[in-house]
Steps between C-alpha positions, in 0.01 A plus 500: 500500500636485144176346379310797643726744319467322167127466555479871579704591191279275291183656636632851425577394144157338467333814634681723250401264218142500627494882510631514144236249389227703673619820329489321165145377566379847602667657199340242270156573649546875464608461137215260423229723650629824348256787551266285714767468769521243779341535844666413827224240553598331174863497611401340830293246303806422287685407823710817498441622857813723506412674176566844652865415559537354152336807338736720700794299363367530144470875541860515622597305189352780286145378434236773525214336690204713600262417784141625504237440765193311376312485830569458869798268526508423127776644284570455130853497360589608146826458313548841339855467368791260498864596544699541181679180413862502597742475210705186460847536648759598245796275452814652642812536292772261614759652730855527367737233627762642733846353489651739757366725768575859392490622859806291588681517165800695636537309827765231534485220752 
């Protein structure tokens, strides 16, 4: 039973990694093709059968991806804009070291 759980956890982790890898591949194709775009047939040919789900995820991440119909059952995707890059986290000032707890300063044991 434990082996099934660890196997299941491993497969979930592998699936998430695979989804991330697929998003990266789609994004690379969209960037590479630019104004020519990428068709759904090309994405299938690149072994990305769940490209719709990955494009949905990219859109939720802030990428502006447009879909246009080429012909019956053939769609072309264009990367119109990328999300603004997130600033690097600022270093936080160190917290002062407390030697007593002010809340209990007047209380005696």
